[in-house]
C-alpha positions as CSV (number, residue, x, y, z in Angstrom):
1,M,-6.4,-6.4,2.8
2,T,-5.5,-6.2,-0.9
3,L,-2.6,-4.7,-2.8
4,T,-3.1,-3.7,-6.4
5,G,-0.4,-2.4,-8.7
6,L,-1.0,1.0,-10.2
7,S,0.3,1.6,-13.7
8,K,3.1,4.2,-14.1
9,D,0.9,6.3,-16.5
10,R,-1.6,6.7,-13.6
11,S,1.1,7.2,-10.9
12,G,3.2,10.0,-12.4
13,G,5.9,7.6,-13.6
14,V,6.8,6.0,-10.3
15,N,6.2,2.6,-8.9
16,A,2.9,2.6,-6.9
17,A,0.3,0.3,-5.5
18,V,-3.2,0.8,-4.1
19,V,-3.6,-0.6,-0.5
20,T,-7.2,-1.5,0.3
21,V,-8.3,-2.5,3.8
22,M,-11.6,-3.9,4.9
23,N,-13.0,-3.2,8.4
24,R,-14.5,-6.5,9.4
25,T,-15.2,-5.3,13.0
26,N,-18.3,-3.8,14.5
27,A,-16.6,-0.5,15.3
28,T,-14.9,2.3,13.3
29,A,-11.2,1.6,13.0
30,S,-8.1,3.1,11.4
31,Y,-5.3,1.2,9.7
32,A,-1.5,1.7,9.2
33,V,0.1,-0.5,6.5
34,K,3.9,-0.7,5.8
35,V,4.7,-1.6,2.2
36,E,8.1,-2.5,0.8
37,F,9.1,-2.2,-2.8
38,L,11.3,-5.1,-4.0
39,D,13.5,-5.3,-7.0
40,P,13.5,-8.3,-9.4
41,S,16.0,-10.1,-7.2
42,G,13.8,-9.7,-4.1
43,H,15.9,-7.0,-2.4
44,S,14.1,-4.1,-0.7
45,V,14.6,-0.8,-2.5
46,D,12.3,1.3,-0.4
47,S,9.4,1.2,2.1
48,T,6.6,3.5,3.1
49,V,3.7,3.6,5.5
50,V,0.2,4.5,4.4
51,G,-3.0,4.6,6.3
52,S,-6.8,4.7,6.2
53,R,-8.5,6.6,9.0
54,D,-11.9,6.1,10.5
55,V,-13.1,3.2,8.3
56,G,-16.6,2.3,9.3
57,P,-17.8,-1.2,10.2
58,G,-18.1,-3.3,7.1
59,A,-16.6,-0.5,5.0
60,S,-13.3,-0.4,3.1
61,G,-10.6,2.3,2.8
62,S,-7.7,2.7,0.5
63,A,-4.5,4.6,0.1
64,I,-1.7,4.7,-2.5
65,A,1.8,3.6,-1.6
66,Y,4.5,4.8,-3.9
67,T,8.2,5.2,-4.2
68,P,10.2,7.7,-6.2
69,K,13.3,5.4,-6.1
70,D,14.4,3.5,-9.2
71,P,11.4,4.6,-11.4
72,D,12.8,2.8,-14.4
73,A,12.7,-0.6,-12.7
74,A,9.6,-2.8,-12.3
75,L,9.4,-3.0,-8.6
76,V,7.0,-5.3,-6.7
77,A,5.0,-4.0,-3.7
78,K,4.6,-6.2,-0.7
79,V,2.8,-5.6,2.6
80,V,5.2,-6.3,5.4
81,Q,3.2,-5.1,8.4
82,A,-0.3,-3.8,9.2
83,Q,-1.9,-2.4,12.3
84,R,-5.5,-1.7,13.2
85,Y,-6.0,1.1,15.8
């Protein structure tokens, strides 16, 4: 799983990150990922859950996690939980 920041000019002016999951199993799977957005002092400002459905074996899927809160701050996205189902 990777988390890549998305520039504000590409996200409509809000803090956002692309979550990419790789299905390393032999069966199609879906994924739910909880992402927290942290302020410069490390405090959680917001969290969201994104998902990728029906990712084939050996394939990857992606989703964009974003927060409308505190758009003027440079928040850092962090994966705090992930579930394959």
